[in-house]
N, C-alpha and C positions, 0 to 999 in steps of 0.2 A: 504494500500500500504506500502511496506517495502523497505526502502533504508537505506544507512549508516547514513543519517541525521535523519530520523525518529527514528532510534535506539538511536542515541546520545541524541536527544532532547526529546525522549519519547512522540512523537506526532503520531497521527493516519493517517495523510494525509500530503504529502510532499509539503507544501505550507507555505511561510512566508509572513505575512502582514508586508511590509517593513516600517522602521521608516521614518516618514515625519515631517519635522520641522513645528511646529505650527499646525499640523493636528492631529497626533496620540495622543490619550488620553486614560484614564482609561477605559471608556466604550468600546472603540474599542478593547482594550486588552482583556477585559472580553469576548467579542464575539469571539475573536480568540481562547481563552481557551475553550469555549463551543463548538466551531466548530472543535476542534481537530487539529488545525494548530498552528504555532508559531507566536506570535505577538511581535513586537519590537517598542519601542518608544525612541526618542532622549532625553537624560537627559536635553538637553538645552530647552526642552519644559517646564521645571520647574526651574525657576531662584531662587525660594525660597527653601532652603534646607529642611525645615520642610514638605513642600508639596510633594517634591520628595520622601522623606522617607515614608510619609503616603501612597503614591500611591503604592510603592513597597510592603509595609506591607499589604495593602488592597488586592493586587493581589495575594499574597501568600495565604491569608485567603480565597479569592474567589475560588481559584483553589482547596483548600482542602475541603471547604464546599460543592462545587458542584461536586466533583470527576471528574472535567473536564479532557478531554483527550488531551488538548493542552498545550502549554507552553508559557512563556513570557521572554523577555530579553530587554536589553537596548543598545542603540547606543551611543558610546562615540567618540567625535572628539578629537583625541589624539595629534593633532598638537599643538605646543607651543603657537600658536595664540589664542587658546581657554583658557581664563583666569579661567574658572570654571572646567577645566578638572580634576585636582587632588582632588579638593573639592568634585566633584560629584562621582569620583571613590571611595573615602573613604566611602561615604554614601552607595554606591551600594555593596561594599565589606562587610561592616558591616551588611547590610540587606540580604546578600547572594542571590543576583540576580542569577538566574539559568544559564544565558549565556549572552555573550557580542558580539556586532558587533563593530569593531573599524574602524574608517575612518581617512584618511588624516594625517598620522604620524606613528611613531614607536610604535608598540603595546606591546613592551617587558614588560613594567611595569604592564600593565593590565594583561598580561598572567601570570606573576610572582605572582601577588596577587590573581588572580582567581584560580590558581592551588592549592592554600593553602586549599581551601574547595571543590575542585572538579568541579568548574564551567568551561564551555567551552568558548573559545574565537575564533571567526571567523573574518576574516579581509577582508574589501573591497579591491579588486585588479582590475586593469584595464589592466594589462599585466603580462607577465611571470617574469619580473624583480622585480615587486612589490611582486609577489607571493613568489619568492625565498627569499626575505628579511623577509617576514612574517613567512615562513616555518622555516627559520634558527633560529628564536627566539621561536619556539614552538607553533605556532598557531594550532588550531584544525580543520581548514578548511577555505574555501574562499567564499566570495560573488563575483562572476564574474560579474563586472559592465560593461555591454556592451553598444553599441550605442543605443540611444533612451531612455535610462533610465531617470527617473525624477531626478532632483537635479544634483549632480555631475556625469556626464555620461562618459563612456569610448569611446575609438576610434575604437574598433573592434567589429564586430558582434558576438553575442553569438555562432553562428554556427562555429566560429573559436576559440573563447576564451575558451569556456567550454571544448571542446575536447583537446585543447592544455594543459589546466590545469590538466585534468584527466590523460593525457599521462605523464606529468612531475611529477605529485604527485598522483599516483594511490591509495595511502593509505588514502588520505584526501578527505572529502566530499566537493562538490562544489554546491553552490546555483547560479542559473542563473537569472540575473537581467537585465531588459531592454526590453520593448515592450510586456510585458505579461499581458493580461487583460481578457483572456478567457481560457477555457479548452483545446482548440487546442494548445495554446501557452504553457500551462503546459506540455501537452503531447510531444510537440516538444522538449522542453528543457530537459525533461527526456530522450528522445530518443538520444539526443546529448551526454548523459552521466552524466548530472547533477543529484544530489541527492535530489534536491528540486527546486521549482520555487519561485521567489521573486517578489512580486507584490505590488506596492504602489499606483500608480495613480488611479487604479480602486476603491480604498477605500476612495479616496477624495470625490467621488460622493456617499457618504453614509449619512444616516440620523444622524449617531453618530458622524461624523467628526465635530470638533469644529471650522468650518470656515463659512464664510458668504455664503448665498444662491447664491450670484452672482458668487462666486468662483466655487461652485458646478455646476451651470448652464454653466459656461465657459468650464468646463471639458467635459460636455455633448455635447456642441455645437462645440468645437474645433475639427479640423482634424489634421492628422500628420504633414501637411505642416505648421500648425500654431505654431509649437514648434520650438524655436530657442535657440541657445547657447549664454549665456551671462557670461562675467567675471566681471561685474560691482558689483555683490552682495557679492562675497567672495574672489575675486582674482583668483578663480579656475573656469574654464568653467562649467556652470550648465544649464540645460534645463528649460526654462520657456515658458509660453504662450506669444505670440507676441502681447501684448496689445498696445494701443496707448501710455500709459505712459512708457512702456518699450522702445518704439521707441523714445520717447521724451528725455529720459535720456541717450539713447545710449546703445548698447549691449556690447561695448568693452571699456577698459580703454584707456585714452589718453596716449600720449608718456611719460609724466612725471610720471603718475601713474604706467605705465608699468616698468619704470626704478626703482622706489621705491619698486615695488612688487617683483623684481628679484635681487636687490642688496643684497649681503650677510649681509651688516651692517644694512640695513633698512627694509628688507622684513618681519622679525618677527613682528615688531611694526606696519608696514604699513598694513600687512595682518590682524592684530588684529583690527586696526582702520577700515579697509574696511569691515570686517565681522560684527563688531558692528553696523556700519552705515547701512550695508545691512540688518541685522536682524531687525533693527528698521523700515526700509521701508517695509519689508515683514510683520512684525507684524501689521503695520498700514493698509496694503492692505487687510488683511483677515477679518478686522472688517466690520460690516454692514455700508453701506452709504459712504464708502471711494471710491473715484474715481481714486486715484493714484494706479492702480492695477498692482502688481507684483506677479504673481502666478506661483509657481513651478509646473511642470507637465512633464510627459514623452510622447513619441510619441504614446503610447497605447491609448491616448484619442480617436484615430480613431475608436476604438472598443467599446467605452463606450457610451451607448445611454439612460441611465436612472439613476435616483437617487434611491437607494434601501437601505434597512437595511444591516448591515454587515452580519447578519445571512443569509439573502437571497442571498447576493453576494457569500458567502462561499458555500452555498448549490448549487447554480447555477454552480460555478466553478467545484465542484465535479461531478455534473451531466454531464457537458460538457466534462470533462476529460474522464469519462467513455464512453461517446458517441464517442469521438475521437479515443479512443483505439478500440472500437468496429468497427468503420469505417475502421481503418487500418487492423484489423483482417479480415473483410469481403473482402477487396481488395486482400489480400493474398489468401483467400479461392477461389476467382473467378479465380485466376491463376491456 
């Protein structure tokens, strides 16, 4: 399949394995490379600089040695509240990461540095205003984060957000993120005008994902009504599974936290404090035997019924996409 994004990233199928905090790992990226899709991991999954660098170097070598038709990139939280942002960016630039996905902040510095060696930079956006700001500083495209996405979700359905972005920025590729876990979803988002589909939650229920079996089983068992928005983990609303522990700590900040989170003088430091505290809770929850479960997931859990290998998931998504295209074609022929 040939789209603007497959051309830019030199991949053979328009699918991105989305970056997932504490889930994405080197093995998953290797399977993305072999599967001809793009794999992305958050740099925050590696607090140790040496390990982050070793992972990037290893992925470069793996791609070369296997002649893989996929690609890999990193996700950077560029908000000031991320204390490791500049440190991680320097490592990624020196190691020549092929492409970047930026989230929650101004991507200008990432774009400036990446352009020096020809890397692409795509920006998470939830509305046209965000997209205009990213485009004005030279981004190479967008991740349209719609309703139902795992992690930090948007307010608009992809059926509106993707066409709106393509209309406003016809020269820039768009990836559609939110609620995609099967080939019909990939077909639908491509039909909307997207240049690739962006899927994360489906890959949590994989053998390679570095999380507890309880987390994976929760993905399989949950339905779309079990996904709720919470701003307790990062200060920004994000989708999680509505576990007993999530209900116990509450889904929303109290009035004092809300004031500190929005005040111009305090929000930078309070967001940093909130994110660090939230990250520790999330890290604890993915370990085996932990009952304080805070599990990030999107509404696409509704469509996930098994735990498979990443290779099997990618192959199935390709087959389902082909079948969905054929079904549409047959419906037109019947007319």
